[in-house]
Structures are given as structure tokens and as C-alpha cells.
C-alpha positions as CSV (number, residue, x, y, z in Angstrom):
1,M,157.3,120.2,-76.3
2,D,157.6,117.5,-73.6
3,E,155.0,114.8,-74.4
4,L,155.6,113.1,-71.1
5,L,154.1,116.0,-69.3
6,E,150.7,114.7,-70.4
7,W,151.1,112.1,-67.6
8,R,151.0,114.8,-64.9
9,K,147.3,114.7,-64.7
10,E,147.6,111.1,-63.4
11,F,149.3,112.3,-60.2
12,P,147.3,114.6,-57.9
13,I,150.1,115.7,-55.7
14,L,151.8,117.5,-58.6
15,D,149.1,120.1,-58.6
16,N,150.4,121.7,-55.3
17,T,154.0,120.6,-54.8
18,V,157.4,120.6,-56.6
19,Y,157.8,116.8,-56.5
20,M,161.5,115.9,-56.6
21,I,161.6,112.9,-54.4
22,S,160.7,110.0,-56.7
23,H,163.9,108.3,-55.7
24,S,162.4,107.8,-52.3
25,L,158.6,107.8,-52.7
26,G,157.2,108.1,-56.2
27,A,154.0,110.2,-56.6
28,M,150.8,108.3,-56.2
29,P,148.8,107.7,-59.4
30,G,145.2,108.8,-59.0
31,R,144.0,105.5,-60.3
32,A,145.7,103.7,-57.4
33,R,142.7,105.0,-55.3
34,D,140.4,103.2,-57.7
35,R,142.4,100.0,-57.4
36,L,142.2,100.1,-53.6
37,H,138.4,100.6,-53.9
38,E,138.4,97.5,-56.2
39,Y,140.2,95.6,-53.4
40,T,137.7,96.7,-50.7
41,D,134.7,96.0,-53.0
42,M,136.1,92.6,-53.7
43,W,136.5,91.8,-50.1
44,S,133.1,93.2,-49.1
45,T,131.1,91.5,-51.8
46,R,133.0,88.3,-52.6
47,G,134.4,87.5,-49.2
48,I,136.4,84.2,-49.1
49,R,135.7,83.7,-52.8
50,A,138.1,86.5,-53.6
51,W,141.0,84.2,-53.0
52,E,140.0,81.9,-55.8
53,E,138.9,84.8,-58.0
54,G,142.3,86.3,-58.2
55,W,144.0,87.0,-54.9
56,W,146.0,83.8,-54.8
57,M,147.5,84.4,-58.2
58,M,148.4,88.1,-57.5
59,A,151.9,87.2,-56.3
60,T,152.8,86.3,-59.9
61,T,150.2,88.2,-62.0
62,V,151.4,91.4,-60.4
63,G,155.0,90.2,-60.6
64,D,154.5,89.8,-64.3
65,M,153.8,93.5,-64.6
66,I,157.2,94.1,-63.0
67,G,158.7,91.5,-65.2
68,K,157.9,93.5,-68.3
69,I,159.8,96.5,-66.9
70,I,162.9,94.6,-65.9
71,G,163.1,92.1,-68.8
72,A,162.0,89.0,-66.9
73,G,159.9,86.2,-68.4
74,E,156.3,85.4,-67.5
75,G,156.1,83.8,-64.1
76,E,159.7,84.7,-63.1
77,V,158.9,87.4,-60.6
78,V,157.1,86.9,-57.3
79,M,155.9,89.6,-55.0
80,H,156.9,90.1,-51.3
81,P,156.4,92.9,-48.8
82,N,159.9,94.3,-49.0
83,V,163.5,93.7,-50.2
84,S,164.7,92.6,-46.8
85,I,162.5,89.5,-47.0
86,C,163.6,88.9,-50.6
87,Q,167.2,89.1,-49.7
88,S,166.7,86.8,-46.7
89,I,164.9,84.2,-48.9
90,I,167.9,84.3,-51.3
91,T,170.5,83.8,-48.7
92,S,168.5,81.1,-47.0
93,C,169.1,79.0,-50.2
94,F,172.7,78.7,-49.3
95,A,175.0,77.2,-46.6
96,F,178.1,79.1,-45.6
97,G,180.0,76.4,-43.6
98,S,182.4,75.3,-46.4
99,K,185.5,77.0,-47.9
100,R,183.2,78.7,-50.5
101,N,181.6,81.0,-47.9
102,K,182.3,84.5,-49.1
103,I,179.7,87.2,-49.8
104,V,181.0,90.1,-51.8
105,S,179.2,93.4,-51.7
106,E,180.0,97.1,-51.8
107,S,180.4,99.3,-48.7
108,L,177.8,101.6,-50.2
109,N,175.1,99.0,-50.4
110,F,171.9,99.8,-48.7
111,P,172.3,99.2,-45.0
112,S,169.4,96.8,-44.7
113,N,171.1,94.4,-47.1
114,L,174.4,94.6,-45.3
115,Y,172.7,93.9,-41.9
116,I,171.4,90.6,-43.4
117,Y,174.8,89.7,-44.7
118,H,176.6,90.5,-41.4
119,S,174.0,88.3,-39.6
120,L,175.2,85.4,-41.8
121,E,178.7,85.6,-40.3
122,R,177.2,83.6,-37.4
123,E,176.6,80.8,-39.9
124,G,180.2,80.9,-41.2
125,A,179.8,83.5,-43.9
126,E,182.7,85.9,-44.7
127,L,181.5,89.3,-45.7
128,V,183.8,91.4,-47.9
129,T,182.6,94.9,-48.6
130,V,184.5,96.7,-51.4
131,P,185.4,100.2,-50.2
132,S,184.8,103.5,-52.0
133,D,187.4,106.1,-52.1
134,D,185.1,109.0,-52.7
135,G,181.9,107.9,-50.9
136,M,180.1,108.0,-54.3
137,T,181.6,105.4,-56.6
138,V,182.9,101.8,-56.4
139,P,185.9,101.1,-58.6
140,L,185.0,98.3,-60.9
141,E,188.4,96.7,-60.9
142,R,188.4,96.6,-57.1
143,M,185.0,94.9,-57.2
144,L,186.0,92.3,-59.8
145,N,189.2,91.5,-57.9
146,A,187.3,90.8,-54.7
147,I,185.3,88.1,-56.5
148,D,187.3,84.9,-56.2
149,E,187.0,81.1,-56.0
150,Q,185.9,81.3,-52.4
151,T,183.0,83.6,-53.3
152,L,179.5,82.1,-53.0
153,L,177.3,85.1,-53.5
154,V,177.9,88.5,-55.0
155,S,175.4,91.1,-54.0
156,V,175.5,94.6,-55.5
157,S,173.3,97.6,-56.0
158,H,172.7,98.5,-59.7
159,V,172.4,102.1,-58.7
160,I,173.9,103.3,-55.4
161,F,171.2,104.9,-53.3
162,R,173.4,107.5,-51.7
163,S,175.1,108.8,-54.9
164,S,173.1,107.6,-57.9
165,F,176.2,105.8,-59.3
166,I,175.5,103.0,-61.8
167,Q,177.5,99.8,-61.4
168,D,178.5,97.6,-64.3
169,L,176.3,94.6,-63.7
170,K,177.4,92.9,-66.9
171,A,181.0,92.9,-65.9
172,I,180.3,91.8,-62.4
173,T,178.1,88.9,-63.5
174,E,180.7,87.8,-66.1
175,R,183.4,87.7,-63.4
176,S,181.1,85.8,-61.0
177,R,180.4,83.2,-63.7
178,E,184.2,82.7,-64.1
179,V,184.5,81.6,-60.4
180,G,181.1,79.9,-60.1
181,A,179.5,82.5,-57.8
182,F,175.8,83.5,-57.7
183,V,174.8,87.1,-58.3
184,V,171.9,89.1,-56.8
185,A,171.3,92.7,-57.9
186,D,169.4,95.2,-55.9
187,I,167.6,97.1,-58.7
188,Y,165.4,99.3,-56.3
189,Q,167.1,102.5,-57.5
190,S,167.1,101.6,-61.2
191,A,163.9,99.8,-62.1
192,G,161.5,102.3,-63.7
193,T,164.2,104.9,-64.6
194,V,167.3,103.1,-65.9
195,P,166.7,100.4,-68.5
196,L,167.8,96.9,-67.6
197,N,167.1,93.3,-68.6
198,V,167.7,90.7,-66.0
199,R,167.9,87.9,-68.5
200,E,170.4,89.6,-70.8
201,L,172.5,90.4,-67.8
202,D,172.3,86.7,-66.8
203,L,171.5,87.7,-63.2
204,D,170.6,84.8,-60.8
205,F,168.5,87.0,-58.6
206,A,167.1,90.6,-58.6
207,T,165.3,92.3,-55.9
208,G,163.5,95.7,-55.6
209,G,160.5,97.5,-54.4
210,S,157.7,99.8,-55.6
211,V,158.1,102.8,-53.3
212,K,160.4,104.8,-55.7
213,W,160.5,105.2,-59.4
214,L,157.7,102.6,-60.0
215,C,155.2,104.8,-58.1
216,G,153.7,101.8,-56.5
217,G,153.8,102.7,-52.8
218,P,155.1,100.7,-49.8
219,G,154.6,97.0,-49.1
220,A,155.2,95.7,-52.7
221,G,158.7,94.2,-53.0
222,Y,159.6,91.8,-55.7
223,L,162.0,88.9,-56.3
224,Y,163.3,87.6,-59.6
225,V,164.9,84.2,-59.7
226,K,166.6,82.8,-62.8
227,R,164.4,79.9,-64.1
228,D,167.3,77.5,-64.3
229,L,167.8,77.7,-60.5
230,W,164.3,76.8,-59.5
231,S,164.8,73.1,-59.2
232,K,168.2,73.5,-57.5
233,L,167.3,75.8,-54.6
234,E,165.3,75.2,-51.5
235,P,164.9,78.3,-49.3
236,R,165.0,77.8,-45.6
237,L,163.0,80.9,-45.1
238,T,159.8,79.3,-46.4
239,G,156.1,78.9,-45.7
240,W,153.0,77.1,-46.8
241,L,152.6,79.0,-50.1
242,A,155.9,77.5,-51.3
243,H,154.5,74.0,-51.1
244,E,153.6,72.1,-54.2
245,D,150.1,71.7,-52.9
246,P,149.5,74.3,-50.1
247,F,145.9,73.4,-49.5
248,A,146.8,69.8,-48.7
249,F,148.1,71.2,-45.4
250,E,150.7,68.4,-45.2
251,T,153.0,68.3,-42.1
252,G,156.6,67.4,-42.3
253,P,159.3,68.9,-44.6
254,N,158.2,71.3,-47.3
255,K,157.6,69.7,-50.8
256,Y,158.6,72.8,-52.8
257,A,156.6,73.9,-55.8
258,D,158.3,73.5,-59.1
259,N,157.8,77.1,-60.1
260,I,158.6,80.6,-58.7
261,Y,156.1,80.0,-55.9
262,R,158.8,77.9,-54.2
263,F,160.3,81.3,-53.2
264,L,157.1,82.5,-51.5
265,N,156.4,82.0,-47.8
266,G,153.3,83.2,-46.0
267,T,150.0,84.8,-47.0
268,P,150.7,87.6,-49.6
269,S,150.0,91.3,-48.9
270,V,147.0,91.7,-51.2
271,P,146.1,95.4,-50.6
272,A,149.7,96.5,-51.2
273,M,149.7,94.7,-54.6
274,Y,146.4,96.4,-55.5
275,A,147.9,99.8,-54.6
276,A,151.1,99.1,-56.7
277,M,149.6,98.0,-60.0
278,S,148.7,101.4,-61.3
279,G,152.3,102.6,-61.1
280,Y,153.6,99.6,-63.0
281,E,150.9,100.0,-65.6
282,I,151.9,103.7,-66.2
283,V,155.6,103.0,-66.3
284,N,155.0,100.2,-68.8
285,Q,152.8,102.6,-70.9
286,V,155.4,105.4,-70.8
287,G,158.4,103.2,-71.4
288,V,161.6,103.1,-69.5
289,D,163.6,104.1,-72.5
290,K,161.7,107.4,-72.8
291,I,161.9,107.9,-69.0
292,R,165.6,107.5,-69.1
293,E,166.1,109.9,-72.0
294,K,164.2,112.6,-70.1
295,S,166.0,111.7,-66.9
296,I,169.4,112.2,-68.4
297,R,168.4,115.6,-69.9
298,Q,166.9,116.9,-66.7
299,T,169.5,115.6,-64.3
300,T,172.2,117.1,-66.5
301,K,170.4,120.4,-66.4
302,L,170.0,120.2,-62.7
303,I,173.7,119.6,-62.2
304,E,174.5,122.7,-64.3
305,L,172.0,124.8,-62.3
306,A,173.4,123.6,-59.0
307,E,177.0,124.3,-60.0
308,E,176.1,127.7,-61.3
309,A,174.7,128.4,-57.9
310,G,178.1,127.3,-56.4
311,F,176.8,124.1,-54.9
312,K,178.9,120.9,-54.6
313,I,177.6,117.9,-56.5
314,N,178.0,114.4,-54.9
315,C,176.9,112.3,-57.9
316,P,178.5,111.3,-61.2
317,R,178.6,114.0,-63.8
318,I,178.8,111.5,-66.7
319,A,175.2,110.7,-67.7
320,A,176.0,107.0,-68.4
321,D,177.3,106.6,-64.8
322,R,174.3,108.3,-63.2
323,G,170.9,107.1,-62.2
324,G,167.9,109.4,-61.8
325,T,169.0,111.3,-58.7
326,V,171.2,114.4,-58.3
327,V,172.9,114.9,-54.9
328,I,173.5,118.5,-53.9
329,D,175.8,119.0,-51.0
330,V,175.2,122.4,-49.2
331,P,175.9,123.7,-45.7
332,F,173.1,122.9,-43.2
333,G,171.7,120.3,-45.6
334,Q,169.3,118.7,-43.1
335,Q,167.9,122.1,-42.1
336,V,167.6,123.2,-45.7
337,T,165.7,120.0,-46.5
338,T,163.3,120.5,-43.6
339,E,162.6,124.0,-44.9
340,L,162.1,122.9,-48.5
341,L,159.6,120.3,-47.3
342,R,157.7,123.1,-45.4
343,R,157.6,125.1,-48.6
344,D,156.2,122.1,-50.6
345,F,159.5,121.3,-52.4
346,L,159.7,117.6,-51.7
347,V,163.3,116.3,-51.5
348,D,165.3,114.3,-48.9
349,Y,168.6,114.4,-47.2
350,R,171.2,111.6,-46.6
351,P,174.1,112.1,-44.1
352,G,177.5,112.1,-45.8
353,A,175.9,112.7,-49.2
354,G,173.6,115.7,-49.3
355,I,170.1,116.7,-50.6
356,R,168.8,114.2,-53.0
357,V,166.8,115.7,-55.8
358,A,165.1,113.5,-58.4
359,P,162.9,114.7,-61.3
360,H,160.8,111.9,-63.0
361,F,159.0,111.7,-66.3
362,Y,156.2,113.9,-64.9
363,S,158.5,116.7,-63.9
364,K,158.6,120.1,-65.6
365,D,161.9,121.7,-66.6
366,E,161.1,124.9,-64.7
367,E,160.8,122.9,-61.5
368,L,164.5,122.2,-61.7
369,E,165.2,126.0,-61.7
370,L,162.7,126.6,-58.9
371,T,164.3,123.9,-56.7
372,V,167.8,125.3,-57.0
373,R,166.6,128.8,-56.5
374,E,164.7,127.8,-53.4
375,I,167.8,126.1,-51.9
376,K,169.8,129.3,-52.6
377,T,167.2,131.5,-51.0
378,I,167.1,129.3,-47.9
379,L,170.8,129.4,-47.6
380,E,171.0,133.1,-48.0
381,T,168.4,133.5,-45.2
382,K,170.4,131.1,-43.0
383,A,173.6,133.1,-43.6
384,Y,171.8,136.3,-42.8
385,E,170.4,134.8,-39.5
386,Q,173.9,133.6,-38.5
387,H,175.4,137.0,-39.3
388,S,172.7,138.8,-37.3
389,A,173.3,136.4,-34.4
390,V,177.1,137.1,-34.4
391,S,176.5,140.8,-34.7
392,A,174.2,140.8,-31.7
393,H,177.0,139.4,-29.6
């Protein structure tokens, strides 16, 4: 008996789809609609008073809900619209004009992060991207060897988006400490499905968003900054909410707040935070340890089913090395994915990887079998169509 299936009633879309895309867009909790009604009611009835009655503090009160999931302390996480802004705030804390100018990352990092780091080459940064031999994994020894005394910032994905490979954040952070480098982890593909504790890992920064496993929808990114760094860092990407007294409206250089607010900039995205809270609430109630236990069981089963069907797997087979996604590589992967979506089997496709399939805590075991069977059926139809086309000529 799978006790986590009790949560299915919280997610309306599960009634009419096979939802295997939580690595890309988690299912919407029904109560998110109530939260958005709460937002519009607040706006319509309280008007400008809504800011003082909760909106101003949401950047941290909502951040605290994330903090409970990732092991951060109270007031150590602040909300932003997306990870690109969070990453840009982090890098704006540093100057890259000296000998210590190296940024170390992996070649499999999410492109948006790498775009930001490449742009810093104009300011003197040297970007080193550690290559992958197989397009799925990053050799730990190779990553550790790339981190040296010239390294200022190490930026890695906890779980690689393309292949679901889990990197050893502890080892990477320990090596970074040896040479005096700062560490930022992108935990977008782990938070909510792979347990982690940012303080126990001794991370300097962590970034992520709510679109995926947290079932919080778009527009609600988050930034963790190690408390010891607050007084030492002054982001150049800043704004009035980072000021120690924003409503003084002082001109001149920013007098940074002495808390996590110094890593804010402009007016926060209030409706996105309202929408996101329900997902955080549910993930906290379910518990990431329970989510992970089920995820390992279901992704292991999914790999077995896919291999029995003769499909290639482009993700780690060892459970400890794998996040919540299984990547199935089949011929005509893009076309197969399009057809799956048409049939209400929700997955996605990434070039050079394959079809990404991701059960979550609300997934039924039989949905794994249905998904693999549907892929096989579509491929058989495709093969028949091709054979018929050749025969006709």
C-alpha cells in the first residue's frame, strides 16, 4: 500500500493525465488556486495596506518555507523571480580583475548559468568547464583537479538536468575550502526530491526555483546565502529593497541591509509567491526523505521496464547517483514525445539525451508501465509507417 498516493487528490491534473514531467513542471496543487484568490482578495480589499500586512515580508516568509526543505536557517533564503537573477546577484558580489579570477563549472551545467559566466569573461573572468566523457556524468576527480588557487567561484549543479546525475557537493565544497574558493550549488533539480542540507554541506550559496519538484509554478526562484557572508558581500546587482532603510528613499550609494535582504533588488513578485506556497507546504508535509525513498523505487522500476523494452537509458543506473528523472533514448525521440503529449502522457525531450520521464510522490506504479508501453506502441506505429512508405516506392 502506497500511503503517498493519498496526496493525488491535491493535484487536479492527475485525474486525466499520466503526469511524468515533474522534473520540468510539477503538477499544480488545487490549493494554489485558493492562494491566488487570497492574493486577489487582499489586493482588492486592502489595497496599499497589503504591503504592510504581509507582502513586504514575503520574500523571506516564503523563503523560510524553502529553507525547511533545503536545511537553511530562518531568514537565510530570499525569493527572486528566477535562478538567472539569483546567479547574477551572486556573481555581482565579486570582481574578476585579479589573479584569482577563475570560475569552475561543469560543461553539463544548465545553459542559462553558463551564459552568465561566459558574460563575465568581459570583466576578466576565466571560465573553466569540466568536460563529460559520456554526456551524462562529470568525473569527480576531474572536477576537484580543476579547482585551484586561482579559483574564485565554483558553480555546480547538484543534479544534472540532462541526465539526472547527482554530483558530490560535499567533496566539491571541501576542495573549494582548501583553496579559498566560494561555492554556489544549483539545486533546482534536487530540492523536493533529493534530500540535502545547505548548512551541513557548508555551501556559500544555493539557487533554485519552484517550477519542478516543489510544485510551485513559475516566477518563484530562491537564493540561499551563508549567514557568515552577509556582512562581507555587496552585490552590484542591487536595488532599493537591499537598502537598510528602503523607505527613506536616500540617494547615493546603497547602504546595504545587514540581513538577507541585502541580496534583494526591486519590488518582489508577490503573485508568484502566493502561487508557490502550496507546493512548499505539501512537500514539507510529505517529507523529502519519503519522497526520495519512493523516487528510488519507481525510477529503478522504470529503468527495468525501459530496458526490457529494448530502450537505451541515458541516466545513472546506481540509485545513489541518480536524481528523480529517468532519461530514455529512443529513435525519433522528439516525435515520440510530441505524440505522448497528444495522448495525455506528459514527458519532455532534450536533444542529445532523450525522453525525460519523472514520477513523483503522487505517481502510481502502473503509470510507469503505461508510459513505457505507450512509447513502444508509438515506435511500432512509426516503424510500420516507415516500412509502408518504403514499400510504396
